[in-house]
C-alpha positions as MATLAB code, in Angstrom:
seq = 'XXXXXXXXXXXXXXXXXXXXXXXXXXXXXXXXXXXXXXXXXXXXXXXXXXXXXXXXXXXXXXXXXXXXXXXXXXXXXXXXXXXXXXXXXXXXXXXXXXXXXXXXXXXXXXXXXXXXXXXXXXXXXXXXXXXXXXXXXXXXXXXXXXXXXXXXXXXXXXXXXXXXXXXXXXXXXXXXXXXXXXXXXXXXXXXXXXXXXXXXXXXXXXXXXXXXXXXXXXXXXXXXXXXXXXXXXXXXXXXXXXXXXXXXXXXXXXXXXXXXXXXXXXXXXXXXXXXXXXXXXXXXXXXXXXXXXXXXXXXXXXXXXXXXXXXXXXXXXXXXXXXXXXXXXXXXXXXXXXXXXXXXXXXXXXXXXXXXXXXXXXXXXXXXXXXXXXXXXXXXXXXXXXXXXXXXXXXXXXXXXXXXXXXXXXXXXXXXXXXXXXXXXXXXXXXXXXXXXXXXXXXXXXXXXXXXXXXXXXXXXXXXXXXXXXXXXXXXXXXXXXXXXXXXXXXXXXXXXXXXXXXXXXXXXXXXXXXXXXXXXXXXXXXXXXXXXXXXXXXXXXXXXXXXXXXXXXXXXXXXXXXXXXXXXXXXXXXXXXXXXXXXXXXXXXXXXXXXXXXXXXXXXXXXXXXXXXXXXXXXXXXXXXXXXXXXXXXXXXXXXXXXXXXXXXXXXXXXXXXXXXXXXXXXXXXXXXXXXXXXXXXXXXXXXXXXXXXXXXXXXXXXXXXXXXXXXXXXXXXXXXXXXXXXXXXXXXXXXXXXXXXXXXXXXXXXXXXXXXXX';
ca = [
      48.318  -12.005   -0.263;
      45.017  -10.949    1.293;
      44.414  -12.434    4.728;
      41.489  -10.444    6.042;
      39.046  -12.286    8.295;
      36.033  -10.633    6.684;
      36.995  -12.050    3.279;
      36.804  -15.620    4.584;
      33.029  -15.278    4.986;
      32.535  -15.065    1.211;
      32.013  -17.907   -1.226;
      34.244  -18.005   -4.362;
      31.604  -16.261   -6.471;
      31.220  -13.425   -3.958;
      34.977  -13.165   -3.358;
      35.751  -12.839   -7.063;
      33.316   -9.938   -7.389;
      34.172   -8.121   -4.147;
      37.922   -8.188   -4.827;
      37.871   -7.408   -8.540;
      40.679   -5.089   -9.658;
      39.265   -4.712  -13.155;
      39.041   -1.030  -14.005;
      35.937   -1.719  -16.050;
      32.560   -0.745  -14.586;
      30.661   -3.674  -13.114;
      26.995   -4.631  -12.836;
      26.548   -7.297  -10.145;
      23.427   -9.307  -10.914;
      22.550  -10.243   -7.327;
      19.624  -12.662   -7.153;
      17.348  -12.991   -4.137;
      19.110  -14.360   -1.056;
      22.610  -14.281   -2.588;
      24.199  -11.927   -0.031;
      24.362   -8.710   -2.029;
      24.762   -6.415    1.007;
      27.694   -8.473    2.252;
      29.341   -8.286   -1.175;
      28.792   -4.532   -1.410;
      30.180   -3.736    2.039;
      33.082   -6.154    1.544;
      33.857   -4.396   -1.725;
      34.130   -1.079    0.137;
      36.334   -2.680    2.804;
      38.540   -4.160    0.071;
      38.985   -0.751   -1.564;
      39.968    0.783    1.763;
      42.141   -1.983    3.205;
      43.711   -3.732    0.228;
      43.801   -1.072   -2.488;
      44.375    1.739    0.033;
      41.836    4.037   -1.612;
      41.321    7.188    0.514;
      37.890    7.015    2.128;
      36.915   10.504    0.957;
      37.191    9.276   -2.657;
      34.527    6.589   -2.159;
      30.791    7.226   -2.522;
      28.172    4.569   -1.711;
      24.548    5.352   -2.555;
      21.430    3.424   -1.607;
      17.695    4.062   -1.274;
      16.730    3.969    2.396;
      18.119    5.222    5.677;
      17.901    1.668    7.041;
      20.145    0.433    4.227;
      22.626    3.226    5.014;
      22.672    2.206    8.683;
      23.178   -1.470    7.834;
      26.155   -0.679    5.597;
      27.662    1.603    8.241;
      27.227   -1.036   10.960;
      29.007   -3.658    8.847;
      31.889   -1.353    7.931;
      32.520    0.370   11.248;
      34.236   -2.632   12.920;
      36.536   -3.007    9.901;
      37.562    0.630    9.426;
      39.486    2.955   11.708;
      37.446    5.797   13.168;
      39.236    8.349   10.966;
      38.662    6.323    7.796;
      35.022    5.740    8.668;
      34.465    9.449    9.362;
      35.456   10.422    5.805;
      33.477    7.656    4.093;
      30.382    8.899    2.218;
      27.387    6.533    2.461;
      24.151    8.306    1.581;
      20.668    7.873    0.188;
      19.966    9.468   -3.191;
      17.982   12.259   -1.536;
      20.738   12.918    1.005;
      23.286   13.152   -1.815;
      21.020   15.602   -3.645;
      20.779   17.631   -0.453;
      24.583   17.691   -0.220;
      24.842   19.180   -3.719;
      22.125   21.747   -3.001;
      23.800   22.847    0.235;
      26.675   24.164   -1.869;
      25.060   25.333   -5.080;
      21.296   25.906   -4.705;
      21.590   29.644   -5.396;
      22.429   28.685   -9.001;
      18.833   27.427   -9.374;
      17.192   30.687   -8.357;
      18.447   33.771   -6.574;
      15.614   33.350   -4.044;
      17.339   30.253   -2.670;
      20.297   30.216   -0.312;
      22.227   27.422    1.402;
      20.085   27.724    4.542;
      17.057   26.309    2.742;
      14.693   23.987    4.617;
      13.355   20.646    3.411;
       9.610   20.218    3.862;
       7.943   16.858    4.412;
       4.800   15.534    2.740;
       2.400   16.971    5.316;
       4.036   20.403    5.228;
       3.859   20.345    1.441;
       0.141   19.608    1.613;
      -0.403   22.488    4.060;
       1.296   24.903    1.642;
      -0.837   23.629   -1.245;
      -3.975   24.231    0.836;
      -2.833   27.810    1.412;
      -2.194   28.266   -2.322;
      -5.691   26.998   -3.128;
      -7.166   29.386   -0.572;
      -5.176   32.367   -1.887;
      -6.344   31.611   -5.430;
      -9.978   31.641   -4.201;
     -10.498   28.088   -5.450;
     -12.909   25.555   -3.960;
     -10.874   23.190   -1.769;
     -13.407   20.420   -2.404;
     -13.070   20.709   -6.170;
      -9.286   20.819   -5.849;
      -8.376   18.519   -2.919;
      -4.875   19.244   -1.603;
      -3.897   15.561   -1.691;
      -4.796   15.216   -5.373;
      -3.053   18.479   -6.230;
       0.057   17.316   -4.372;
       0.242   14.156   -6.494;
      -0.324   16.139   -9.698;
       2.404   18.635   -8.821;
       4.901   15.828   -8.129;
       4.032   14.080  -11.408;
       4.402   17.278  -13.398;
       7.728   18.279  -11.829;
       9.218   14.850  -12.497;
       7.715   14.580  -15.986;
       9.301   17.844  -17.133;
      12.775   16.530  -16.266;
      12.184   12.977  -17.501;
      11.013   14.243  -20.881;
      14.226   16.239  -21.197;
      16.270   13.116  -20.368;
      14.293   10.794  -22.653;
      14.582   13.132  -25.619;
      18.372   12.851  -25.333;
      18.395    9.079  -24.812;
      16.021    8.391  -27.676;
      18.375    9.977  -30.200;
      21.046    7.424  -29.249;
      19.129    4.229  -28.489;
      15.774    4.488  -30.279;
      16.569    1.517  -32.554;
      17.654   -0.791  -29.733;
      15.353   -3.736  -28.999;
      15.234   -2.941  -25.286;
      14.277    0.709  -25.837;
      10.561    0.037  -26.114;
       9.097    2.338  -23.479;
       5.947    4.333  -24.065;
       5.981    7.008  -21.395;
       2.698    8.608  -20.472;
       2.403   12.309  -21.190;
       1.520   14.335  -18.107;
      -0.628   17.423  -18.585;
      -2.469   19.841  -16.345;
      -6.108   18.763  -16.254;
      -7.364   22.334  -15.806;
      -6.013   25.876  -15.931;
      -6.686   26.050  -12.182;
      -4.369   23.086  -11.583;
      -1.650   24.917  -13.504;
      -2.178   28.010  -11.343;
      -1.861   25.907   -8.180;
       1.377   24.391   -9.498;
       2.889   27.816  -10.222;
       1.692   29.244   -6.917;
       3.197   26.309   -4.999;
       6.565   26.572   -6.741;
       6.623   30.324   -6.212;
       5.827   29.902   -2.512;
       8.699   27.446   -2.052;
      11.196   29.715   -3.784;
      10.140   32.849   -1.907;
      10.385   31.022    1.416;
      13.650   29.171    0.685;
      11.962   25.752    0.837;
      12.429   22.540   -1.148;
      10.372   19.350   -1.137;
      11.736   15.822   -1.555;
      11.296   15.790   -5.326;
      13.257   19.041   -5.567;
      16.292   17.433   -3.924;
      16.833   15.226   -6.975;
      15.421   17.530   -9.654;
      17.584   20.476   -8.619;
      20.651   18.240   -8.206;
      20.161   17.025  -11.788;
      19.712   20.577  -13.080;
      22.822   21.818  -11.282;
      24.979   19.013  -12.691;
      23.573   19.190  -16.224;
      23.502   22.984  -16.633;
      26.537   24.233  -14.722;
      29.886   23.003  -15.992;
      31.849   23.981  -12.878;
      29.547   21.910  -10.624;
      29.630   19.004  -13.059;
      33.456   19.123  -13.161;
      33.785   19.358   -9.385;
      31.769   16.178   -8.768;
      33.423   14.324  -11.640;
      36.759   14.813   -9.886;
      35.526   14.336   -6.315;
      35.156   10.528   -6.284;
      37.203    7.762   -7.882;
      34.974    4.852   -6.768;
      31.183    4.925   -6.747;
      28.980    2.048   -5.561;
      25.193    1.883   -5.920;
      22.879   -0.531   -4.089;
      19.434   -1.778   -5.277;
      20.156   -0.516   -8.783;
      16.991   -2.133  -10.160;
      14.942    0.483   -8.271;
      16.672    3.495   -9.821;
      14.731    6.047  -11.877;
      15.858    8.116  -14.862;
      16.700   11.240  -12.848;
      18.759    9.268  -10.324;
      20.500    7.431  -13.156;
      21.480   10.651  -14.901;
      22.908   12.044  -11.646;
      25.012    8.889  -11.212;
      26.065    8.958  -14.857;
      27.230   12.578  -14.723;
      29.401   12.144  -11.623;
      30.811    8.735  -12.670;
      32.309    9.340  -16.101;
      35.854    9.345  -14.692;
      35.169    6.778  -11.949;
      35.166    3.079  -11.404;
      31.486    2.364  -10.811;
      30.164   -0.791   -9.148;
      26.401   -1.362   -8.997;
      24.405   -4.156   -7.397;
      20.896   -4.985   -8.533;
      18.387   -7.599   -9.600;
      16.050   -6.555  -12.437;
      13.911   -9.587  -11.575;
      12.943   -7.739   -8.389;
      12.011   -4.474  -10.086;
       8.522   -3.956   -8.611;
       8.360   -0.221   -7.964;
       7.525    1.285  -11.345;
       4.703    3.216   -9.662;
       7.441    5.101   -7.787;
       9.393    5.748  -10.966;
      11.791    2.769  -10.885;
      12.704    2.101  -14.505;
      14.234   -1.086  -15.923;
      15.520    0.986  -18.821;
      18.249    2.313  -16.505;
      19.774   -1.164  -16.189;
      20.206   -1.437  -19.959;
      21.465    2.136  -20.160;
      24.115    1.456  -17.536;
      25.539   -1.536  -19.403;
      25.657    0.437  -22.681;
      26.737    3.853  -21.368;
      29.541    2.475  -19.196;
      30.342   -0.581  -21.337;
      30.006   -2.482  -18.091;
      30.583   -6.173  -17.581;
      27.947   -8.245  -15.785;
      28.758  -10.783  -13.089;
      26.185  -13.010  -11.449;
      25.615  -14.007   -7.852;
      23.677  -17.269   -8.110;
      24.289  -19.067   -4.797;
      21.113  -18.599   -2.782;
      21.393  -19.086    0.993;
      17.714  -18.621    1.744;
      15.390  -20.943   -0.138;
      15.219  -24.634   -0.989;
      15.896  -25.775   -4.553;
      12.255  -26.710   -5.104;
      11.277  -23.110   -4.408;
      14.086  -21.739   -6.581;
      13.280  -24.089   -9.468;
       9.780  -22.616   -9.569;
      11.151  -19.067   -9.269;
      13.661  -19.606  -12.085;
      11.005  -21.126  -14.312;
       8.530  -18.330  -13.635;
      10.882  -15.429  -14.311;
      12.219  -17.043  -17.500;
       8.909  -16.088  -19.159;
       9.939  -12.430  -18.893;
      12.823  -12.976  -21.292;
      12.174  -13.343  -24.996;
      15.859  -13.785  -25.754;
      18.042  -16.501  -24.261;
      20.968  -14.089  -24.440;
      19.319  -11.416  -22.289;
      22.120  -10.168  -19.996;
      19.922  -10.083  -16.903;
      18.804  -13.714  -16.843;
      19.991  -15.423  -13.690;
      19.290  -18.976  -12.472;
      19.542  -19.243   -8.706;
      21.018  -22.341   -7.056;
      20.194  -23.396   -3.504;
      22.785  -23.865   -0.797;
      20.303  -25.644    1.507;
      19.099  -28.591   -0.601;
      15.853  -29.505   -2.308;
      13.421  -29.366    0.603;
       9.686  -30.002    0.354;
       7.495  -29.463   -2.684;
       5.507  -26.278   -3.153;
       1.849  -26.798   -2.256;
      -0.705  -25.179   -4.556;
      -4.395  -25.283   -3.606;
      -7.505  -23.894   -5.258;
     -10.496  -23.010   -3.077;
     -14.109  -22.129   -3.693;
     -13.866  -18.711   -2.039;
     -11.792  -16.488    0.228;
     -13.387  -17.872    3.388;
     -12.326  -21.417    2.506;
      -8.843  -20.153    1.698;
      -8.601  -18.427    5.094;
      -9.950  -21.467    6.960;
      -7.369  -23.732    5.331;
      -4.512  -21.373    6.181;
      -5.739  -21.123    9.771;
      -5.804  -24.912   10.191;
      -2.398  -25.324    8.582;
      -0.829  -22.695   10.863;
      -2.426  -24.218   13.953;
      -1.034  -27.611   12.950;
       2.486  -26.316   12.225;
       2.711  -24.407   15.510;
       1.211  -27.226   17.594;
       3.883  -29.582   16.244;
       6.403  -27.252   18.005;
       8.598  -27.095   14.922;
       7.620  -23.546   14.017;
       6.583  -20.386   15.827;
       4.086  -17.808   14.615;
       6.935  -15.408   13.788;
       8.259  -17.910   11.223;
       5.134  -17.493    9.097;
       4.068  -14.816    6.612;
       0.910  -14.306    4.558;
       1.731  -12.390    1.365;
      -0.805  -10.811   -0.976;
      -0.888   -8.632   -4.095;
      -3.632   -6.308   -2.814;
      -4.072   -5.139    0.765;
      -7.794   -5.872    0.752;
      -7.047   -9.607    0.441;
      -5.971   -9.637    4.092;
      -9.533   -9.073    5.343;
     -10.643  -12.712    5.519;
      -7.290  -13.794    6.966;
      -7.450  -11.098    9.651;
     -10.994  -12.046   10.541;
     -10.125  -15.744   10.779;
      -7.088  -15.035   12.965;
      -9.027  -12.630   15.158;
     -11.760  -15.127   15.966;
      -9.281  -17.945   16.609;
      -6.706  -16.104   18.741;
      -3.882  -16.267   16.193;
      -1.485  -13.362   16.927;
      -0.613  -11.350   13.845;
       0.940   -8.075   12.756;
       0.532   -6.071    9.559;
       3.913   -5.329    7.976;
       4.302   -1.624    7.266;
       0.558   -1.160    7.015;
      -2.265   -0.195    9.313;
      -4.327   -3.164   10.451;
      -7.870   -3.144    9.109;
      -9.250   -2.723   12.634;
      -6.835    0.150   13.315;
      -8.032    2.304   10.423;
      -9.616    5.542   11.550;
     -12.962    5.032    9.829;
     -13.277    1.499   11.241;
     -12.414    2.658   14.762;
     -14.932    5.495   14.412;
     -17.736    3.167   13.316;
     -16.835    0.705   16.067;
     -17.058    3.611   18.519;
     -20.611    4.260   17.265;
     -21.497    0.606   17.848;
     -20.057    0.770   21.364;
     -22.032    3.932   22.149;
     -25.269    2.421   20.861;
     -24.734   -0.552   23.173;
     -23.685    1.677   26.090;
     -24.189    5.451   25.609;
     -22.544    6.168   28.972;
     -19.083    5.101   27.789;
     -17.180    8.403   27.954;
     -14.198    7.195   25.927;
     -16.197    6.263   22.828;
     -18.577    9.198   23.168;
     -15.680   11.658   22.977;
     -14.465    9.927   19.808;
     -17.723   10.218   17.878;
     -19.396   13.320   19.285;
     -17.874   15.408   16.497;
     -17.551   12.729   13.812;
     -18.605   13.772   11.270;
     -18.121   17.430   12.117;
     -20.991   18.990   14.098;
     -19.035   22.034   15.268;
     -18.642   20.443   18.685;
     -15.091   21.445   19.484;
     -12.616   21.023   22.332;
     -14.204   23.810   24.411;
     -17.652   22.204   24.254;
     -16.268   18.803   25.251;
     -14.297   20.463   28.056;
     -17.513   22.056   29.364;
     -19.249   18.674   29.261;
     -16.386   17.057   31.169;
     -16.497   19.797   33.793;
     -20.254   19.325   34.337;
     -19.861   15.537   34.427;
     -17.050   15.734   36.975;
     -18.841   18.228   39.219;
     -22.051   16.205   39.289;
     -20.427   12.749   39.086;
     -22.380   11.826   35.959;
     -21.410   10.573   32.497;
     -20.881   12.803   29.475;
     -24.068   11.446   27.918;
     -26.042   12.433   31.019;
     -24.429   15.863   30.909;
     -25.597   16.268   27.300;
     -29.157   15.320   28.264;
     -29.054   17.763   31.156;
     -27.888   20.670   28.973;
     -30.558   19.971   26.345;
     -33.281   20.067   29.011;
     -32.272   23.636   29.981;
     -31.566   26.927   28.223;
     -27.817   26.360   28.316;
     -25.837   28.191   25.535;
     -24.675   24.797   24.204;
     -28.211   23.422   23.878;
     -28.594   24.049   20.140;
     -25.194   22.599   19.298;
     -25.665   19.425   21.353;
     -29.253   18.993   20.164;
     -27.838   18.126   16.724;
     -25.907   15.234   18.230;
     -28.927   14.062   20.240;
     -31.124   13.937   17.120;
     -28.552   11.807   15.293;
     -28.183    9.515   18.308;
     -31.957    9.065   18.635;
     -32.280    8.207   14.953;
     -29.474    5.666   15.268;
     -31.034    4.131   18.399;
     -34.459    3.794   16.771;
     -32.943    1.778   13.943;
     -30.405   -0.122   16.072;
     -32.953   -1.476   18.558;
     -35.619   -2.339   15.994;
     -35.219   -6.116   15.339;
     -37.432   -5.824   12.283;
     -34.951   -3.477   10.671;
     -31.489   -3.953   12.133;
     -29.281   -7.055   12.250;
     -25.628   -7.920   11.776;
     -26.109   -8.063    8.030;
     -27.031   -4.394    7.725;
     -26.059   -2.546   10.916;
     -23.019   -0.813    9.400;
     -24.972    0.251    6.340;
     -27.760    1.697    8.449;
     -25.345    3.632   10.643;
     -23.397    4.844    7.631;
     -26.576    5.985    5.906;
     -27.509    8.143    8.875;
     -23.993    9.496    9.376;
     -23.607   10.207    5.659;
     -26.867   12.152    5.832;
     -25.530   14.289    8.641;
     -22.354   14.887    6.636;
     -24.411   15.904    3.636;
     -26.555   18.494    5.418;
     -23.500   20.005    7.095;
     -21.887   20.719    3.726;
     -23.040   22.902    0.885;
     -24.733   21.093   -1.941;
     -22.024   22.018   -4.441;
     -19.357   20.188   -2.432;
     -21.229   16.911   -2.019;
     -19.782   15.169   -5.087;
     -16.215   16.071   -4.149;
     -16.823   14.844   -0.617;
     -18.195   11.512   -1.826;
     -15.142   11.050   -4.050;
     -12.842   11.849   -1.142;
     -14.578    9.266    1.059;
     -14.496    6.463   -1.516;
     -11.736    4.558    0.275;
     -13.553    4.910    3.592;
     -16.682    3.411    2.054;
     -14.676    0.439    0.766;
     -13.413   -0.244    4.292;
     -16.929    0.035    5.730;
     -18.091   -2.425    3.075;
     -15.449   -4.871    4.300;
     -16.584   -4.483    7.903;
     -20.179   -5.096    6.853;
     -19.145   -8.299    5.061;
     -17.403   -9.537    8.214;
     -20.519   -8.944   10.320;
     -22.692  -10.559    7.646;
     -20.604  -13.718    7.944;
     -21.041  -13.686   11.725;
     -24.796  -13.398   11.251;
     -24.849  -16.792    9.549;
     -23.547  -18.519   12.680;
     -26.648  -17.577   14.709;
     -24.796  -17.666   18.031;
     -26.924  -15.614   20.443;
     -29.046  -12.572   19.697;
     -27.964   -9.549   17.713;
     -26.653   -7.508   20.660;
     -24.826  -10.511   22.189;
     -23.165  -11.339   18.862;
     -22.130   -7.755   18.326;
     -20.817   -7.333   21.882;
     -18.738  -10.502   21.580;
     -17.296   -9.306   18.278;
     -16.391   -5.870   19.672;
     -14.714   -7.468   22.679;
     -12.582   -9.685   20.439;
     -11.434   -6.619   18.496;
     -10.550   -4.794   21.714;
      -8.497   -7.764   22.910;
      -6.699   -7.959   19.590;
      -5.841   -4.258   19.633;
      -4.409   -4.486   23.143;
      -2.335   -7.534   22.209;
      -1.171   -5.806   19.040;
       0.264   -2.888   21.053;
       2.349   -5.078   23.346;
       3.490   -7.732   20.880;
       4.953   -5.805   17.956;
       8.264   -7.647   18.188;
       6.990  -10.861   19.741;
       5.522  -14.036   18.301;
       3.178  -12.934   15.506;
       2.274  -14.150   12.050;
       3.228  -11.415    9.580;
       0.613  -10.204    7.097;
       2.149   -8.191    4.287;
       1.668   -6.953    0.768;
       4.302   -8.336   -1.579;
       5.726   -4.837   -2.031;
       6.245   -4.444    1.724;
       7.861   -7.889    2.028;
      10.798   -7.135   -0.279;
      14.057   -7.695    1.587;
      12.410   -9.962    4.183;
      12.457  -13.747    4.521;
      10.357  -16.312    6.397;
      10.553  -20.038    7.016;
       6.968  -20.436    5.827;
       5.132  -18.320    3.259;
       1.462  -18.480    2.295;
       1.111  -16.630   -1.022;
      -2.621  -16.009   -1.395;
      -4.865  -14.641   -4.114;
      -2.992  -15.997   -7.131;
      -5.821  -15.156   -9.511;
      -5.881  -13.408  -12.865;
      -8.093  -10.603  -11.566;
      -5.795   -9.894   -8.612;
      -2.603   -9.679  -10.644;
      -4.277   -7.486  -13.263;
      -6.657   -5.335  -11.286;
      -4.354   -2.502  -10.235;
      -3.204   -1.540  -13.726;
      -5.976    0.042  -15.775;
      -3.912   -0.257  -18.925;
      -4.382   -3.984  -19.028;
      -7.372   -4.623  -16.783;
      -9.607   -7.484  -17.928;
      -7.429   -8.165  -20.958;
      -5.334  -11.053  -22.189;
      -1.669  -10.227  -22.383;
       1.338  -11.009  -24.456;
       4.409  -11.981  -22.480;
       6.184   -8.840  -23.640;
       3.619   -6.558  -21.998;
       5.736   -4.446  -19.642;
       3.036   -4.108  -16.994;
       2.371   -7.824  -16.899;
       6.089   -8.539  -16.682;
       6.120   -6.495  -13.493;
       3.217   -8.571  -12.155;
       5.362  -11.635  -12.824;
       8.263  -10.042  -10.963;
       5.933   -9.413   -8.028;
       5.070  -13.112   -7.968;
       8.793  -13.904   -8.154;
       9.504  -11.675   -5.146;
       6.696  -13.347   -3.185;
       7.935  -16.909   -3.638;
      11.593  -16.033   -3.023;
      10.680  -14.783    0.477;
      10.141  -18.428    1.522;
      12.956  -20.413    3.092;
      11.458  -23.855    3.777;
       7.742  -24.155    3.020;
       5.734  -22.372    0.347;
       1.951  -22.574    0.032;
       0.268  -20.886   -2.940;
      -3.495  -20.551   -3.231;
      -6.201  -19.144   -5.461;
      -9.989  -18.993   -5.215;
     -12.777  -19.290   -7.732;
     -14.817  -16.384   -6.420;
     -13.703  -13.328   -4.515;
     -15.505  -10.194   -3.372;
     -14.061   -6.924   -4.665;
     -15.681   -3.651   -3.606;
     -18.901   -5.434   -2.722;
     -19.126   -7.401   -5.985;
     -18.606  -11.133   -6.442;
     -15.976  -11.676   -9.137;
     -15.419  -15.027  -10.843;
     -11.684  -15.634  -11.066;
      -9.241  -18.053  -12.656;
      -5.782  -19.097  -11.416;
      -3.223  -16.615  -12.697;
      -1.119  -18.014  -15.542;
       1.938  -18.090  -13.229;
       0.617  -21.355  -11.757;
       0.853  -23.020  -15.152;
       4.203  -21.407  -15.926;
       5.685  -22.920  -12.751;
       4.082  -26.276  -13.632;
       2.263  -26.447  -10.294;
      -0.668  -28.792   -9.849;
      -3.397  -28.452   -7.273;
      -3.318  -30.820   -4.318;
      -6.958  -30.285   -3.331;
      -8.849  -33.379   -2.273;
     -12.172  -31.947   -3.433;
     -11.552  -32.098   -7.188;
     -15.138  -33.161   -7.827;
     -16.493  -30.142   -5.989;
     -14.220  -27.782   -7.918;
     -15.168  -29.410  -11.190;
     -18.821  -28.828  -10.357;
     -18.039  -25.198   -9.527;
     -16.445  -24.683  -12.918;
     -19.502  -26.136  -14.647;
     -21.845  -23.870  -12.735;
     -20.003  -20.563  -12.797;
     -23.092  -18.561  -11.849;
     -23.559  -20.372   -8.563;
     -22.750  -18.285   -5.484;
     -19.980  -20.056   -3.580;
     -19.451  -17.160   -1.231;
     -22.824  -17.306    0.472;
     -23.783  -14.241    2.391;
     -27.008  -13.221    3.939;
     -28.303  -10.171    2.069;
     -27.606   -6.913    3.845;
     -31.319   -6.309    3.964;
     -33.988   -8.994    3.759;
     -35.728   -8.873    0.371;
     -39.214   -7.452    0.531;
     -41.907   -8.968   -1.718;
     -43.321   -6.521   -4.238;
     -46.814   -7.395   -3.058;
     -46.034   -5.349    0.063;
     -45.553   -2.172   -1.982;
     -47.721   -0.121   -4.283;
     -47.054    2.757   -6.641;
     -47.835    5.956   -4.768;
     -46.945    4.480   -1.381;
     -44.675    6.539    0.892;
     -41.579    4.942    2.475;
     -38.748    6.296    4.625;
     -35.045    6.081    3.722;
     -32.439    6.781    6.475;
     -30.555    9.265    4.278;
     -33.088   10.724    1.845;
     -36.086   10.924    4.175;
     -39.691   10.196    3.104;
     -40.264    9.476   -0.572;
     -42.989    8.176   -2.882;
     -42.841    5.015   -5.036;
     -43.205    5.961   -8.709;
     -42.417    2.614  -10.394;
     -41.782   -1.087   -9.674;
     -39.634   -3.220  -12.011;
     -40.567   -6.782  -11.051;
     -38.215   -8.470  -13.525;
     -35.192   -6.537  -12.251;
     -36.146   -6.370   -8.580;
     -35.902   -2.565   -8.579;
     -38.052    0.198   -7.115;
     -37.909    3.878   -8.132;
     -38.858    6.645   -5.706;
     -38.993   10.410   -5.733;
     -37.679   12.359   -2.736;
     -37.849   16.064   -1.851;
     -35.224   18.493   -3.205;
     -32.284   18.143   -3.449;
     -32.450   14.339   -3.787;
     -34.953   13.817   -6.593;
     -35.507   10.373   -8.152;
     -33.587    7.416   -6.701;
     -33.599    3.755   -7.738;
     -33.061    0.922   -5.230;
     -32.483   -2.816   -5.365;
     -35.056   -4.515   -3.163;
     -32.355   -6.958   -2.087;
     -30.207   -4.176   -0.644;
     -32.405   -1.204    0.155;
     -33.227   -0.063    3.682;
     -36.654    1.402    3.006;
     -38.932    1.544    6.034;
     -42.721    1.355    5.889;
     -44.483    4.254    7.577;
     -46.817    3.344   10.415;
];
């Protein structure tokens, strides 16, 4: 009779699964918070201790190095050092590497077992070299884009081979309803880059991360002796997080497991990584290919029953058939708890204000700490208003697995410009922006400036002025920076032009102009495309400052200085408090595997849960739409992170990429039968009647200028395009058209947003 201490920690459901002696393959349907890692590691311990399986015959595979470490830490106290040493616990990529270390020469004679694995950055560097060697324009073929295309193509070639085989067997099955996107080279140049990259890797005995799995699959599927060796190597194989497996990984597992007892743990309801290749099809394939039985873990130790009732109800809409093998109703071990609170707000600012007040109340009551609280969102840009609210009200927070908005390079660079405009003698910020964007002011030039400044006990800015006033060799180079700085200063200190509502746009216009003239005309479009994400972040920063402008607390410079100081304080606190008492801000994807006493799930709107998938953007869906089912699983993951309190919110208007979007609560609210608890029902009813009303009031970036001030033929100055002439005025649309010198030509501006300056 088993009398192991580590078995006593399991409930009957877990114990039955972990100690199964059934020779049949097993799929453990492990719902959120049901203790899947404990069951998996206990299963391994049971095989070693009770069934006396030699440790070198056991293979455990998972997805991350952290998961490997956690399994090792749980097993090490149970196993002897010798047993533990022969136990194989690896990630998929590490297992692929193990196969390649023995057999890679079978792929190509160029390879040998001393190959090196290159990381993402090294891969990009090689692609840049390939582009250069092919005499292609690096701006027309950005290395980052080419890297993504190469990865897609390499994986697609193998997946198509796998799918062609599967389709012959299962094409008539109800669950085999995938429409896989065909991947093609967009241009003949892209194909040349692909071939050049692959050739470079082979000639230099290099493999990238995708190759680790692709080559492992090819070795097992095309070389009988390798296939036979691994079939006989292990007698027990265990796989963690099976819902995240892709077709290549599945085929590798299938090929080495045909003679094994295979035990997999997964939860298809938490399959949220299709963009990485995770494929729900693999779950169905496993059950059919291995004739596996399915056992459920339903006892949830994390969340209250009220939270789980909503989760169970929500995910049930993903199943058309009541007999679907992967349906799983979770039951709470901790009781019913408090009801879920759903609130609908006029806009994102109101949503953020409400969350701020609720957090302040919960923490002041001393029942909860900041670290007990998480804000979860579908899109990273939804964190902006929350961050801003926390920043201004001294709420400590940390971004989970993501760079804080104020830590992004482009934001820090623009903030450095603001700091320099307020105080040009700040050496730290001057060094950051003197060559941003590139002005060919390199390390040697800065070193010379620092030497002059140190010798004469002056600032770097004074050293620049001194050099420009002489015939110093660096005069021409530094004069470029001085001209830009003077243009910025003229705008910045002109109260008739510059305010908080447009300062970022004005600076960006001038900087973008300097970028443009420092690049050849033919590369401008590629550069603009490359900087699209940067422009989105600058737009967010401008919106934040526009909101500050409405408060009218002090003059422009005082307001801006106060804001910059608050950011500096936040950044310093963020460095020293990474593990201390902070509210966690996280995308839903990054929150998987985590849990919190309190969760605020924000942005539950139709636009938010549709926006990232072009295939169904702005459309109404059927419940069987695969993409929308994944959106539902994302919502499921979000609410099952909560242990005690769950707050869900949506807004009626939200700003996306500078545009006000009218939104509706996502259908998940109705599916969970949640009702709003807002006290301002009358206000919301009025909002719904008057959908065109702006409930996210913002001062225009630039004050509108009456058309009576302008005449056709009049000359005006634009910070980027220079001096142009008005050629038409469209009064009904509020637009003005102007013609500028070559290469700009005719441009059209909205009078609400333009930054045209009258000439004196």
